LOGU-50248 format. One line per 4 residues: for each residue z, x, y of N, C-alpha, C. Coordinates in Angstrom, 3 decimals, always signed. Example, Ala and Ser with C-alpha at 12.3 -4.5 7.8 and 13.67 -1.06 7.14 Angstrom:
<sites>
+7.800/+13.190/-5.690/+7.800/+12.300/-4.500/+7.800/+13.200/-3.300 ~ +7.080/+12.850/-2.250/+7.140/+13.670/-1.060/+7.870/+12.900/+0.030
</sites>
This chain:
<sites>
+14.819/+1.956/-13.347/+14.696/+2.629/-13.906/+13.148/+2.561/-14.700 ~ +12.512/+1.259/-14.525/+11.627/+0.744/-14.793/+10.644/+1.728/-14.872 ~ +10.319/+2.355/-13.649/+9.216/+3.424/-13.753/+9.384/+4.592/-14.751 ~ +10.424/+4.836/-15.332/+10.857/+5.810/-16.154/+9.985/+5.161/-17.794
+9.837/+3.858/-17.515/+9.209/+3.283/-18.895/+7.994/+3.146/-18.546 ~ +7.413/+3.825/-17.556/+5.856/+3.241/-17.520/+5.353/+2.209/-16.746 ~ +6.185/+1.447/-16.045/+5.786/+0.357/-15.407/+6.193/+0.495/-13.784 ~ +5.401/+0.069/-13.000/+5.710/+0.180/-11.413/+5.460/-1.430/-10.846
+6.425/-1.551/-10.133/+6.591/-2.605/-9.323/+5.645/-2.924/-7.829 ~ +4.295/-3.736/-8.289/+3.779/-3.797/-6.833/+4.392/-5.082/-5.902 ~ +4.899/-4.213/-4.616/+5.396/-5.097/-3.826/+4.485/-6.003/-3.033 ~ +4.739/-7.279/-2.451/+3.740/-7.733/-1.458/+3.788/-6.954/-0.264
+2.940/-6.539/+0.431/+2.869/-6.016/+1.914/+3.585/-6.715/+2.856 ~ +3.674/-8.108/+2.637/+4.421/-9.121/+3.569/+5.991/-8.906/+3.255 ~ +6.348/-8.158/+2.048/+7.882/-8.215/+2.204/+8.346/-6.902/+2.784 ~ +7.535/-5.773/+3.420/+7.900/-4.736/+3.978/+8.451/-4.675/+5.139
+9.348/-3.277/+5.612/+10.189/-3.533/+6.541/+9.255/-3.143/+7.993 ~ +7.722/-3.199/+7.874/+7.059/-2.877/+8.916/+6.346/-4.220/+8.999 ~ +6.211/-5.105/+10.160/+5.445/-6.495/+10.330/+4.179/-6.465/+10.584 ~ +3.474/-5.215/+10.679/+2.292/-5.052/+10.923/+1.662/-4.386/+9.323
+2.005/-4.112/+8.691/+1.718/-3.413/+7.420/+0.575/-4.181/+6.650 ~ -0.600/-3.736/+6.759/-1.828/-4.423/+5.977/-2.140/-5.533/+6.691 ~ -2.160/-5.347/+8.010/-2.578/-6.505/+8.986/-3.352/-5.797/+10.297 ~ -4.430/-5.165/+10.032/-5.538/-4.992/+10.834/-5.861/-6.353/+11.813
-5.936/-5.997/+12.977/-6.504/-6.987/+13.796/-8.228/-7.296/+13.670 ~ -8.245/-8.350/+13.281/-9.921/-8.914/+13.275/-10.482/-9.360/+14.536 ~ -11.305/-8.701/+14.967/-11.871/-9.107/+16.164/-13.270/-9.983/+16.104 ~ -13.158/-11.169/+17.065/-14.207/-11.669/+16.891/-15.063/-11.766/+18.372
-16.252/-11.242/+18.454/-16.799/-11.229/+19.719/-16.957/-12.006/+20.772 ~ -16.855/-12.199/+21.991/-16.996/-13.227/+23.171/-18.424/-13.373/+23.337 ~ -19.371/-12.253/+23.358/-20.696/-12.749/+23.938/-21.624/-13.380/+22.907 ~ -22.185/-14.259/+23.354/-22.808/-15.457/+22.525/-23.949/-14.451/+21.318
-24.812/-13.439/+21.762/-25.467/-12.797/+20.852/-24.891/-12.052/+19.718 ~ -23.628/-11.390/+20.344/-22.974/-11.009/+19.278/-22.097/-12.002/+18.132 ~ -21.512/-12.984/+18.750/-20.666/-13.760/+18.267/-21.687/-14.519/+17.168 ~ -22.753/-14.961/+17.482/-23.957/-15.334/+16.540/-24.041/-14.321/+15.225
-24.240/-13.312/+15.491/-24.492/-12.379/+14.667/-23.189/-12.012/+13.678 ~ -22.148/-12.293/+13.756/-20.693/-12.207/+13.455/-20.660/-13.298/+12.700 ~ -21.155/-14.652/+13.039/-20.876/-15.708/+12.520/-21.830/-15.483/+11.226 ~ -22.987/-15.021/+11.358/-24.000/-14.791/+10.381/-23.482/-13.953/+9.246
-23.120/-12.815/+9.602/-22.612/-12.029/+8.666/-21.235/-12.332/+7.875 ~ -20.494/-13.109/+8.630/-19.147/-13.632/+7.951/-19.798/-14.823/+6.851 ~ -20.828/-15.454/+7.131/-21.274/-16.759/+6.554/-21.943/-16.035/+5.067 ~ -22.699/-15.099/+5.460/-23.280/-14.191/+4.234/-22.434/-13.779/+3.211
-21.238/-12.906/+3.764/-20.153/-12.512/+2.870/-19.393/-13.654/+2.113 ~ -19.328/-14.756/+2.454/-18.622/-15.882/+1.943/-19.446/-16.641/+0.994 ~ -20.778/-16.471/+1.153/-21.906/-16.950/+0.191/-21.582/-15.934/-0.762 ~ -21.804/-14.506/-0.866/-22.024/-13.848/-1.958/-20.303/-14.039/-2.438
-19.338/-13.986/-2.011/-18.158/-13.824/-2.733/-17.755/-15.317/-3.329 ~ -18.277/-16.257/-3.058/-18.070/-17.495/-3.467/-19.147/-18.017/-4.538 ~ -20.241/-17.425/-4.441/-21.398/-17.913/-5.441/-21.232/-17.908/-6.920 ~ -21.687/-18.811/-7.641/-21.469/-18.835/-9.116/-22.202/-20.060/-9.568
-21.716/-21.334/-10.088/-22.434/-21.988/-10.152/-23.421/-22.725/-9.022 ~ -22.667/-22.697/-8.094/-23.201/-23.445/-6.631/-24.433/-22.171/-6.076 ~ -25.314/-22.199/-5.855/-26.224/-21.204/-5.127/-25.383/-20.483/-4.048 ~ -25.912/-19.042/-4.018/-25.080/-18.572/-2.752/-25.515/-19.022/-1.207
-26.677/-19.229/-1.322/-27.231/-19.708/+0.196/-27.085/-21.229/+0.347 ~ -26.408/-21.689/-0.724/-25.765/-23.237/-0.333/-24.567/-23.037/+0.665 ~ -23.509/-22.349/-0.211/-22.292/-21.750/+0.104/-22.512/-21.274/+1.748 ~ -23.455/-20.233/+1.793/-23.846/-19.778/+3.109/-24.059/-20.619/+4.014
-25.105/-21.518/+3.867/-25.143/-22.506/+4.815/-24.278/-23.331/+5.249 ~ -22.984/-23.721/+4.306/-22.112/-24.747/+4.474/-21.171/-23.636/+5.444 ~ -20.610/-22.442/+5.133/-19.807/-21.556/+5.838/-20.357/-21.629/+7.152 ~ -21.730/-21.310/+7.482/-22.393/-21.017/+8.695/-22.288/-22.538/+9.299
-22.402/-23.733/+8.982/-21.963/-24.609/+9.592/-20.563/-24.826/+10.183 ~ -19.966/-24.681/+9.525/-18.326/-24.656/+9.686/-17.895/-23.620/+10.686 ~ -18.539/-22.553/+10.585/-18.030/-21.376/+11.538/-18.887/-21.731/+12.857 ~ -19.706/-22.386/+12.803/-20.633/-22.646/+14.221/-19.697/-23.862/+14.927
-18.888/-24.264/+13.910/-18.270/-25.827/+14.959/-16.978/-25.456/+15.328 ~ -16.497/-24.248/+14.988/-14.965/-23.932/+15.221/-15.183/-22.966/+16.732 ~ -14.395/-23.584/+17.595/-14.019/-22.707/+18.820/-13.437/-21.419/+18.690 ~ -13.959/-20.468/+19.532/-13.217/-18.995/+19.403/-11.785/-19.222/+19.329
-10.955/-19.766/+19.817/-9.297/-19.451/+19.545/-8.763/-19.858/+18.447 ~ -9.728/-21.011/+17.813/-9.079/-21.587/+16.518/-9.895/-20.615/+15.399 ~ -10.925/-20.159/+15.778/-11.589/-19.121/+14.450/-10.600/-17.738/+14.578 ~ -10.168/-17.436/+15.941/-9.088/-16.173/+15.881/-8.011/-16.768/+15.146
-7.245/-17.437/+15.224/-6.071/-18.226/+14.586/-6.432/-18.226/+12.990 ~ -7.544/-18.703/+12.512/-7.958/-18.646/+11.174/-7.836/-17.734/+10.512 ~ -8.197/-16.605/+11.481/-8.564/-15.012/+10.881/-7.305/-14.323/+10.573 ~ -6.233/-14.732/+11.702/-5.058/-14.326/+11.720/-4.609/-14.958/+10.349
-4.859/-15.932/+10.213/-3.929/-16.581/+8.972/-4.681/-16.122/+7.560 ~ -6.026/-16.081/+7.835/-6.471/-15.111/+6.766/-5.731/-13.701/+6.435 ~ -5.801/-12.954/+7.405/-5.242/-11.908/+7.242/-3.741/-11.635/+6.730 ~ -3.230/-12.586/+7.454/-1.530/-12.639/+6.724/-1.767/-13.216/+5.396
-2.315/-14.001/+4.673/-2.479/-14.259/+3.405/-2.771/-13.324/+2.770 ~ -3.848/-12.550/+3.103/-4.240/-11.291/+2.293/-2.965/-10.133/+2.188 ~ -2.306/-10.170/+3.300/-1.105/-8.987/+3.159/+0.156/-9.585/+2.237 ~ -0.024/-10.874/+1.981/+1.020/-11.499/+1.215/+0.667/-11.576/-0.277
-0.863/-11.417/-0.432/-1.140/-10.996/-1.889/-1.430/-9.833/-2.104 ~ -1.322/-8.901/-1.357/-1.985/-7.586/-1.572/-0.548/-6.549/-2.297 ~ -0.805/-6.236/-3.281/+0.517/-5.409/-4.052/+0.145/-4.171/-4.099 ~ +1.280/-3.437/-3.425/+1.291/-1.982/-2.858/+2.896/-1.295/-3.805
+2.023/+0.107/-3.893/+3.170/+1.004/-4.612/+2.938/+2.045/-3.757 ~ +4.564/+2.235/-3.238/+4.192/+3.386/-2.379/+4.843/+4.674/-2.698 ~ +4.294/+5.918/-2.591/+4.823/+7.017/-2.901/+5.093/+8.176/-1.615 ~ +5.776/+9.106/-1.656/+5.956/+9.786/-0.628/+5.224/+11.481/-0.823
+4.787/+12.113/+0.163/+4.591/+13.529/-0.464/+5.520/+14.273/-0.620 ~ +6.445/+14.420/+0.086/+7.528/+15.385/+0.321/+8.501/+14.767/-0.468 ~ +9.523/+15.492/-0.776/+10.879/+15.110/-1.766/+11.849/+15.572/-0.710 ~ +12.118/+16.284/-0.061/+13.442/+16.754/+0.881/+13.568/+16.280/+2.193
+12.955/+15.011/+2.377/+13.016/+14.457/+3.598/+14.382/+13.378/+3.829 ~ +15.145/+13.850/+4.932/+16.531/+13.254/+4.825/+16.267/+11.764/+4.956 ~ +15.273/+11.407/+6.041/+15.179/+10.279/+6.276/+14.953/+9.062/+5.021 ~ +13.905/+9.643/+4.356/+13.679/+9.237/+3.105/+14.506/+8.877/+2.079
+15.820/+9.883/+2.163/+16.712/+9.473/+0.950/+17.696/+8.390/+1.582 ~ +17.515/+8.609/+3.119/+18.857/+7.773/+3.765/+18.063/+6.369/+3.760 ~ +16.803/+6.181/+3.870/+16.144/+4.988/+4.250/+16.001/+4.064/+2.557 ~ +15.336/+5.257/+1.622/+14.792/+4.440/+0.396/+15.853/+5.099/-1.145
+16.516/+6.064/-0.506/+17.141/+6.499/-1.839/+18.709/+6.285/-2.187 ~ +19.035/+4.897/-1.549/+20.271/+4.524/-1.844/+21.353/+5.459/-1.153 ~ +21.027/+5.797/+0.235/+21.647/+6.792/+0.835/+22.327/+7.967/+0.263 ~ +21.462/+8.723/-0.590/+21.452/+9.972/-1.413/+21.949/+9.727/-2.425
+22.603/+8.429/-3.026/+23.220/+8.407/-4.129/+22.095/+8.065/-5.509 ~ +20.772/+7.704/-4.984/+19.716/+7.652/-6.009/+18.910/+8.861/-6.291 ~ +17.887/+8.490/-7.161/+16.865/+9.543/-7.104/+15.511/+9.387/-6.818 ~ +14.673/+10.324/-6.981/+13.451/+10.197/-7.000/+12.510/+10.758/-7.811
+11.607/+10.441/-8.031/+10.476/+10.763/-9.123/+9.413/+11.532/-8.670 ~ +9.117/+12.540/-9.254/+7.972/+13.421/-9.036/+6.930/+12.847/-10.124 ~ +5.612/+12.455/-9.165/+4.216/+12.586/-9.986/+3.403/+13.506/-9.954 ~ +2.686/+13.610/-10.908/+1.437/+14.817/-11.084/+0.222/+14.041/-11.462
-0.740/+13.565/-10.646/-1.780/+12.820/-11.309/-2.651/+13.672/-11.804 ~ -2.437/+14.798/-12.005/-3.200/+15.436/-12.860/-2.656/+15.557/-14.112 ~ -1.734/+15.305/-14.425/-1.043/+15.168/-15.682/-1.406/+13.698/-16.157 ~ -1.672/+13.708/-17.745/-1.864/+12.376/-18.285/-3.361/+11.556/-17.661
-3.181/+10.343/-17.927/-3.988/+9.264/-17.469/-3.665/+8.645/-16.157 ~ -3.893/+8.709/-14.958/-3.854/+8.148/-13.681/-4.320/+7.442/-13.337 ~ -5.375/+6.442/-14.114/-6.291/+5.700/-13.950/-5.660/+4.598/-13.218 ~ -4.661/+4.057/-13.884/-4.221/+2.447/-13.853/-3.625/+2.871/-12.242
-3.428/+3.773/-11.817/-2.560/+3.933/-10.169/-3.719/+4.297/-9.328 ~ -4.875/+4.602/-9.691/-6.126/+4.736/-8.740/-6.891/+3.507/-8.216 ~ -7.481/+3.685/-7.145/-7.491/+4.472/-6.023/-6.382/+4.391/-5.449 ~ -6.000/+5.736/-4.737/-4.923/+5.571/-4.176/-5.139/+6.225/-2.738
-4.502/+5.516/-1.713/-4.761/+5.916/-0.217/-3.793/+6.733/+0.528 ~ -4.063/+7.964/+0.921/-3.249/+8.753/+1.935/-3.057/+7.858/+3.303 ~ -1.866/+7.562/+3.836/-1.636/+6.703/+4.937/-2.246/+7.363/+6.261 ~ -2.625/+6.804/+7.000/-3.153/+7.313/+8.370/-2.105/+6.712/+9.155
-1.656/+7.821/+10.172/-0.405/+7.291/+11.252/-1.195/+7.398/+12.484 ~ -1.317/+6.345/+13.185/-2.084/+6.418/+14.429/-1.299/+5.699/+15.539 ~ -1.649/+5.741/+16.845/-0.861/+5.018/+18.037/-1.256/+3.728/+18.180 ~ -2.396/+3.242/+17.672/-2.780/+1.854/+17.799/-3.389/+1.170/+16.834
-3.204/+0.335/+16.927/-3.374/-0.712/+15.697/-4.833/-0.794/+15.037 ~ -5.205/-0.944/+13.866/-6.501/-0.761/+13.434/-7.200/-2.179/+13.621 ~ -8.586/-1.770/+13.904/-9.452/-3.305/+14.691/-10.499/-3.346/+13.575 ~ -10.636/-4.565/+12.865/-11.915/-4.721/+12.161/-12.683/-5.250/+13.090
-13.779/-4.769/+13.306/-15.032/-5.258/+14.535/-16.034/-6.139/+13.572 ~ -16.390/-5.755/+12.545/-17.412/-6.418/+11.706/-16.519/-6.536/+10.130 ~ -16.641/-7.798/+9.908/-15.675/-8.130/+8.827/-16.682/-7.826/+7.321 ~ -17.990/-8.319/+8.061/-19.007/-8.271/+6.769/-19.147/-6.536/+6.242
-19.365/-5.794/+7.526/-19.556/-4.512/+7.464/-18.523/-3.522/+6.781 ~ -17.249/-4.323/+7.205/-16.021/-3.561/+6.364/-15.856/-3.811/+5.020 ~ -16.231/-4.985/+4.440/-15.754/-5.205/+3.106/-17.068/-4.643/+2.115 ~ -18.217/-4.524/+2.923/-19.233/-3.806/+2.267/-18.877/-2.400/+2.127
-18.447/-1.835/+3.060/-18.509/-0.216/+3.294/-17.013/+0.304/+2.889 ~ -15.902/-0.601/+2.930/-14.820/-0.057/+2.708/-13.610/+0.050/+3.783 ~ -14.404/+0.205/+4.995/-13.279/+0.288/+6.157/-12.221/-0.633/+6.171 ~ -12.165/-1.853/+5.283/-11.213/-2.947/+5.594/-10.248/-2.329/+4.847
-10.280/-1.586/+3.617/-9.319/-0.962/+2.502/-8.722/+0.099/+3.418 ~ -9.714/+0.902/+4.004/-9.005/+2.116/+4.778/-7.824/+1.612/+6.255 ~ -8.380/+0.492/+6.565/-7.584/-0.273/+7.698/-6.474/-0.599/+7.134 ~ -5.853/-0.919/+5.861/-4.773/-1.425/+4.909/-3.930/-0.008/+5.132
-4.444/+0.853/+4.947/-3.603/+2.356/+5.034/-3.608/+3.081/+6.153 ~ -3.453/+2.188/+7.112/-3.149/+2.697/+8.584/-1.832/+2.095/+9.141 ~ -0.864/+2.771/+9.348/+0.490/+2.522/+10.184/+0.485/+3.243/+11.417 ~ +1.713/+2.572/+12.184/+2.074/+3.121/+13.535/+2.478/+4.704/+13.187
+2.427/+5.474/+14.163/+2.804/+6.724/+14.351/+4.233/+7.070/+14.089 ~ +5.060/+6.043/+14.152/+6.377/+6.122/+14.127/+6.828/+6.122/+12.741 ~ +6.024/+6.217/+11.756/+6.376/+5.987/+10.384/+5.826/+7.183/+9.780 ~ +5.257/+8.295/+10.684/+4.732/+9.478/+10.104/+5.811/+10.157/+9.458
+6.896/+10.029/+9.560/+8.065/+10.790/+8.550/+7.877/+10.771/+7.219 ~ +7.441/+9.000/+6.682/+7.438/+8.731/+5.624/+5.845/+9.664/+4.754 ~ +5.328/+10.356/+5.452/+4.187/+10.763/+4.668/+3.740/+10.142/+3.365 ~ +3.478/+8.998/+3.598/+3.181/+7.775/+2.647/+1.835/+8.089/+1.904
+1.591/+7.916/+0.853/+0.687/+7.488/-0.152/+0.681/+6.176/-0.468 ~ -0.356/+5.487/-0.632/-0.137/+4.211/-1.546/-1.485/+3.583/-2.544 ~ -0.562/+3.042/-3.498/-1.785/+2.415/-4.385/-1.850/+0.767/-3.853 ~ -3.226/+0.341/-3.764/-3.142/-1.208/-3.210/-3.921/-1.777/-4.329
-3.587/-3.063/-4.733/-4.552/-3.783/-5.870/-4.486/-5.323/-5.010 ~ -5.404/-5.429/-4.708/-5.754/-6.939/-4.512/-5.078/-8.179/-5.452 ~ -4.497/-9.203/-4.745/-4.130/-10.362/-5.445/-3.404/-9.730/-6.562 ~ -2.475/-8.673/-6.468/-1.454/-8.309/-7.638/-0.017/-8.110/-7.201
+0.434/-8.769/-5.982/+1.502/-8.833/-5.420/+2.603/-9.401/-6.166 ~ +3.594/-8.625/-6.215/+4.802/-9.056/-7.171/+4.800/-8.892/-8.490 ~ +3.661/-8.141/-8.892/+3.557/-7.881/-10.437/+3.764/-6.503/-10.733 ~ +4.097/-6.383/-12.379/+4.274/-5.376/-12.689/+2.863/-4.512/-13.075
+2.491/-3.489/-13.096/+1.533/-2.581/-13.172/+1.982/-1.251/-14.408 ~ +1.535/-1.460/-15.443/+1.686/-0.606/-16.422/+0.909/+0.652/-15.868 ~ +1.514/+2.157/-16.264/+0.789/+3.197/-16.223/+1.121/+4.262/-17.009 ~ +0.308/+5.449/-17.417/+0.919/+6.429/-18.326/+1.828/+7.195/-17.787
+3.225/+7.151/-18.341/+4.436/+7.645/-17.698/+4.131/+9.220/-17.846 ~ +3.631/+9.792/-18.527/+3.464/+11.300/-18.607/+3.028/+11.912/-17.326 ~ +2.915/+11.135/-16.186/+2.366/+11.634/-15.023/+3.514/+11.726/-14.013 ~ +4.878/+11.184/-14.802/+6.198/+11.676/-14.151/+6.576/+13.099/-14.946
+6.484/+14.280/-13.870/+7.052/+15.120/-14.385/+8.437/+15.659/-13.987 ~ +8.938/+15.075/-13.080/+10.234/+15.323/-12.655/+11.167/+14.291/-12.080 ~ +12.188/+14.604/-12.063/+13.320/+13.990/-11.356/+14.414/+14.573/-10.570 ~ +14.598/+14.003/-9.404/+15.425/+14.670/-8.579/+16.505/+13.567/-8.196
+17.594/+14.357/-8.561/+18.850/+13.406/-8.153/+19.545/+13.695/-6.685 ~ +19.866/+12.518/-6.438/+20.224/+12.564/-4.850/+21.479/+13.148/-4.360 ~ +21.770/+13.951/-3.386/+22.802/+14.814/-2.935/+24.199/+13.972/-3.255 ~ +24.122/+12.811/-3.421/+25.387/+12.050/-3.731/+25.615/+11.675/-5.283
+24.305/+11.694/-5.876/+24.418/+11.332/-7.429/+25.579/+11.735/-7.953 ~ +26.192/+10.490/-8.835/+27.284/+10.812/-9.430/+26.907/+11.463/-10.621 ~ +28.134/+11.762/-11.195/+28.213/+12.396/-12.803/+27.592/+11.882/-13.570 ~ +28.192/+10.440/-13.638/+27.912/+9.267/-14.555/+26.325/+8.873/-14.407
+26.130/+8.647/-13.194/+24.406/+8.399/-12.941/+23.357/+9.673/-13.459 ~ +24.030/+10.601/-13.483/+23.203/+12.022/-13.651/+23.120/+11.989/-15.333 ~ +24.192/+11.747/-16.013/+24.496/+11.420/-17.269/+23.489/+10.466/-18.112 ~ +23.316/+9.439/-17.031/+22.385/+8.424/-17.635/+21.309/+8.836/-17.615
+20.737/+9.250/-16.527/+19.254/+10.087/-16.397/+18.734/+10.849/-17.465 ~ +19.941/+11.740/-17.976/+19.720/+12.789/-19.175/+19.367/+11.892/-20.597 ~ +20.069/+10.764/-20.530/+20.056/+10.312/-21.768/+18.520/+9.568/-21.709 ~ +18.218/+8.966/-20.386/+16.906/+8.379/-20.724/+15.652/+9.388/-20.818
+15.784/+10.689/-20.189/+14.757/+11.537/-20.283/+14.786/+11.792/-21.820 ~ +15.888/+11.992/-22.530/+15.867/+12.421/-23.757/+14.928/+13.603/-24.080 ~ +14.067/+13.625/-25.009/+13.458/+14.889/-25.385/+12.063/+15.022/-24.471 ~ +11.843/+13.842/-23.623/+10.563/+14.064/-22.685/+10.680/+15.305/-21.941
+9.462/+15.978/-21.521/+9.041/+16.845/-20.806/+9.306/+16.697/-19.495 ~ +10.227/+16.429/-18.735/+10.413/+16.216/-17.462/+11.608/+16.944/-16.713 ~ +11.130/+17.763/-15.700/+12.314/+18.717/-15.029/+13.297/+17.908/-14.543 ~ +14.197/+18.289/-14.315/+15.614/+17.771/-13.532/+15.921/+18.509/-12.480
+15.856/+17.992/-11.352/+16.513/+18.567/-10.239/+17.856/+17.893/-9.331 ~ +18.335/+18.484/-8.693/+19.406/+18.242/-7.740/+19.406/+18.605/-6.136 ~ +19.243/+17.518/-5.365/+19.166/+17.522/-3.893/+20.704/+18.300/-3.387 ~ +20.439/+19.164/-2.738/+21.690/+19.871/-1.927/+21.539/+20.026/-0.827
+22.822/+19.591/+0.193/+22.867/+19.557/+1.627/+23.056/+20.944/+1.876 ~ +22.323/+21.538/+2.712/+22.282/+22.640/+3.524/+23.638/+23.067/+4.223 ~ +24.005/+24.360/+4.292/+25.039/+24.609/+4.777/+25.047/+24.849/+6.350 ~ +24.101/+25.178/+6.618/+23.818/+25.787/+8.001/+22.722/+25.117/+9.025
+21.990/+24.108/+8.236/+20.852/+23.443/+9.112/+21.106/+21.760/+8.735 ~ +20.366/+21.116/+9.192/+20.257/+19.708/+8.602/+19.074/+19.634/+7.718 ~ +19.079/+20.463/+6.743/+17.874/+20.343/+5.812/+18.380/+20.000/+4.191 ~ +17.729/+19.455/+3.501/+17.791/+19.371/+2.032/+17.464/+20.576/+1.466
+17.992/+20.780/+0.131/+17.207/+21.969/-0.551/+17.299/+21.210/-2.132 ~ +16.251/+21.814/-2.664/+16.203/+21.251/-4.154/+16.531/+22.526/-4.938 ~ +17.038/+22.307/-6.355/+17.531/+23.163/-7.399/+17.308/+22.669/-8.764 ~ +16.773/+23.357/-9.407/+16.509/+22.863/-10.766/+17.710/+22.754/-11.675
+18.026/+22.088/-12.497/+19.224/+21.866/-13.324/+19.010/+22.141/-14.859
</sites>
């Protein structure tokens, strides 16, 4: 019920049931000229990111020396570890595009005993939950070929919103906040415009939900099992 009070929990991507979530493959070139350019770009990015009291050129030079000394297999392993650490620290809040998906209710809706909240980002102030990414479902794993360009031009963030196509049924949108894993993110609760009770939601839980809504302008719905098809329908209460 934390969401109804305007607080969402940002899960760590590493805690999800998809072991590939937020883990694009970071490619390291084999050919020497390309590898040299790749290391120079990486060193430049490190210098820009870590500069402060220490000049960026000094950090870049130190990073370049370190990168040049690493054999490719070790460099690839360190990048894999860095990607895993990034996924561990990435805070993610997941939403679904549709409310009548049977599998979503079965997997994430307490076997249809739970509830689903309807968000309308056009209502109230949704700034706290922006930007939001529409998940792209693909048959191949995302590859980051140039970390320097990826970070500068946003393809890295886009790659974190790519999942395997067997998850397509989720129709997911996601809020991603770097270094915010396992934290609470307050938001304007007026963007919650509806609550759908699962098809098996108990009368006791419906009463509890009604008490929590109180006088708020939030529509209440009930999911129902179709008599003739394998579908869920939704009805206003």
